[in-house]
N, C-alpha and C positions, 0 to 999 in steps of 0.2 A: 559266326553268324554275323549277317550284315545288320546294320541299324534298323532298317524297315522291317525285317524279320523280328528282331527283337521287340519293337514297338507292337507289331501285330500280335506276337504272341502275348505280350503283357496285356494288351487291351482285351484279347479274347478271354484270356483267363480271368480277368476282372469281370468283363461280361457274363461268362458263365456262371461264376459263383453268384452274382447278383441276380441273374435270370433264373437259375435253377431254384435258388432261395424263394423267389417271387412265385414261381410255379408250385413248389412244395406248400408254400403257405397258402396259395389260393386254392390248392387241392385239398389241402387239409381242412381249411375253413369252409369250403362249398360241401365237403361231405359231412362235417360236424352239423351244420346247418340242415342239410336233408335228413341226417340221422335224428336230430332233435325234432323236426317236423314230423317225420314217420312215427317216433315213439310218442309224442303228444297226441296225434290223431289216433293212434293204436289205444293209448289209455283212455281217452276222451270217450272212444266208441265202446271200449269194454265197459266203462262206467255206466253209460247208456243202457247197454244190453243187461248188465247186471241189474240195475234200477227196474227196467222192465220186466225181468224175470221176478225179482223180489215182490213187486206189485202184482203181478199174475198169481204168484203163489199164494199172495195174502188173500186174494180175490176167490180162488178155489179151494183153500184149506177148509172153510166150513163144511164143503160138501162131503169131505171124507172123514171118517173117524181118525184116520192116521195117513200121513203122505208117506207112502214106501216108495222102494225104487221104481217099481212099475208106473205108478202114478207120476213120478218125476219124470221119468223118460217120455211119457206121453205128453208132457208139456214142453218139455225141452227139444225134442226132435225137430218140431216145426221151426224153431228158431235156428237150430243148427243147420237144418236142410236149406234155410233162406240165406245164412250168411256164407255156406260153403261154396255158394256160387262166386263169393268175393274173396275167395281164399283165405277165409276166416274158419277157423274151427273152435269147438268148444268142448269142455269136459266138465263133469260134475263128480264130487266126492262127497261122501257122507263119513265125516272125519276123514280118514286115509284111505278109506274103501271107494273104488271106483263106482260109479252109478251108472254113468253113460259117456261115452266120448265118441266123437266122428273123426278124430285126427287118424291119418292114413297110417301112421306108424306107431308101434307100441312104445310106450314112454317107460323108461327105467330110470331109477335113481333121480327122482324128482325133488331137489332142495327146495323148489318153489312152493311146495305143499307145506313147509314149515313156517306157517304164518298164523298170527294170533288175530283175534277178533279187531277190528278196526285198523287193521293193516293190510299192507299188499306188498307183494313181490314181482320183481320182473326181472327178465333175463332173456338172454338170446341162445337159441341152441340149433345145431344143424341136424337136420334128419334126413338121410336119402340125398345128400348133397344139396339140400334146400335148407335156408336159413329162416328160422321162425323167431319171432317174437312174442314170448309168453308172459302173460300178467296174470297172477292168481290172488284173490282174496276171498274172505269169508262173506257171506250174506249176513245182513243185519238181524238182529233179534226180531223174533223168536227162531230164526233159522241159522244161527250162527254156526251150527254144527255142519252146514253145508258149505264146501268149497267150490268157486267157480273159476274155472281156468280158460282164459281167452288166449288163442293161439293164432297168430297172423302170418302170413306168408311175406317175407321181407327180403326174399331173394333178389327182389329189383333193387334194393339199396345196396346189396354186396356187388350186383351186377354194374351198378352205377359207380361204386369205388373202383373197380377193375377197369372199367373204361376210362376213368378219370386218370387211374396211373398210366394206362396205356397212350392216352392222349399225351399226357406230360412227357412221357418217354420219346414219343414221337417229335414233339416240339424241342425237347432237349437235344435232339440229334438234328433235325432239319434247320432249326434256326440257327444255331452256331455254326452249321457248315455254310448255310446262306450268308451270314454275318462275315464269316472269314473271306468268303470270295470278295464281297463287297470292301472290307476293311484292306485286305490285300491290294485291291485295285487303287483306293484312294491313298494308301501309303505309297504305293509306287509313284502315284502322280506327284504326290507331295514332295517325295525325296528325289524326282528326277533331277532338279537343281543342283543338288549335293553330289548326285552322280556325275554330272556334267562337269561340275568343279573340279572332283577328284581327277577326272579324265584329263582336264587342262593342266593340273599340277603335274600329271604324268608326263604330259607332252612338254613342258617348260623344263622338267627335270632331264628329258633328252637332248635339250638344247634349242628348243623351238621357242626362242624367247618372245616372238611375236604373238603367241596364241594368248588368246583372252576368253574369259569365261561368259557366257551368253546371260544378260541380265533380264530376269523375268519377273514383273511385278515389283511392288514396293514394300512387301513384307521383309522380315528378318533375312530370308535367303536371299532376296534381290540385294539388300544391303550388304551382305557378306560377299556377294560376287561383285558389287561395285568396289568394296575396300580390296579385294583380292586383285581386281584390274589395276586399281591406283598402285598397289604394291609391286605388281608385274611391271607396270611403266616405269616406277621409280628404280627399280632393279635393273630394268633395261637401259635406263638413261645412265646409271652408274657404270654399267659394262660398257657402254658407248664411250664414255670419258675415259675409263681405263684402257680401252682398245686405242683410242687417239693418244693417250698419254704414252702407251708402249710403243706407238707408231713414231711418235715425236723422239722418244729416247733412242729408238733403234737408228732414226735418221741422223740424230746428232752423233752417234758413235760411228755410223759410215762416214760422215763429214770430217769427223776428227782423224779418224784413221787415214781418209784420203789427204789430209792437209799434213799429216806427219809422214805419209810415205814418200812425199817429194823431196825434202831436205835430207831424210835418211839415204834415198837414193843418191843424191849428189855427193853425200860425203863418202857412200861406199865407192861411188866413182873416183873420186879423187885420191881415196886410199889405195884403190887399185893402181891408179896412175903412178903413185909415188913408190910402190912397191915393186913395180915392174917396169915401167918405162925409163928410157935414158933421156933425161932432161937437164936443161942448164940451170945454174942457180936462180936465174931470174924466173924461169918456168916454176921451180920449186916453191919459190916466195908466192907465185899467184897462186899454187895449188893448196898452200897453208896460210890463207889469210889472217 
C-alpha cells in the first residue's frame, strides 16, 4: 500500500469515528429534547383538562343526588369530542371500571390504572402502529374514586426519530464518500514531489547520474529535494574523479608497457643475432655490451 493510501485511509477512519460519534450524539440529544418537550406539554395539558373536569364536576354535583356513569358521560363527552380533533383521547374509570372512553382501540392490561390518590402514572403504548403517550391520575377529593386517563397521539415523535436516523445514515454515507474524494486528491497533490523524487532515484539507479529532482516549494519536501540534489551532485563529482583516476592509471600502464617494449625488443633482436648469425669476435662484443 502506498504512503498516500495509508494516510488517506487513516485520516478517513479517524474522521468517520469522530463524525459518526458527533452525529449519534446530536441525534440522541435532539430526540431527547423533542421527547422531553412533547411529554412536558402533554402532562401540562392533562393537568389543565383534569382540573377543568374537577371544577365542572364540583359545580354540577349539587344538581344530582348521585353522580352515576350516565351523568359523568354527559359531561365528559363534550371535552372528549373537542380534544379528539387534536389527536387527544380520554377515558374515565370509577375504581377500575370503565365509564367512558373515546380511544379508537380497546385497551387491555393497563398498568397505568394502578395509581394511588395524589399520584400519576405515565407510559407510552403502541396501538394499531400508532404511538400514544398515556397519563393517568385520580381526581381530587371527594372524587378520588374516579381515574382520568389522558392519551395523546405522539406518532410524530416516533416519525421524527425515524427521520433523524435516516438523515444520520445518509450523512454517514455521503459525507465520508465526498470527503474521501477530496482527501485523496489533496494527498495525491501533496505527495506528488515524493513520487517525483522516487522516480528520480530510479533513473539515477539506472546510471543516469545527471538526473535531478524538481524542487517545489520551501517546505520539508522541497528541502528534501534540495538535499537529494546536493547528494546526487556530490556522488556525480566523486564518480567523475574516479573516472579520471581510472583513465590516468590506464594511461600510465599503457605508457609503461610502451617504454618497456622497446629495450625488450632490442634484447630479443640481439639474442637472435647471437644465436643464428655468423659474426666476428668484434661483432659479438658489440652485440653483448
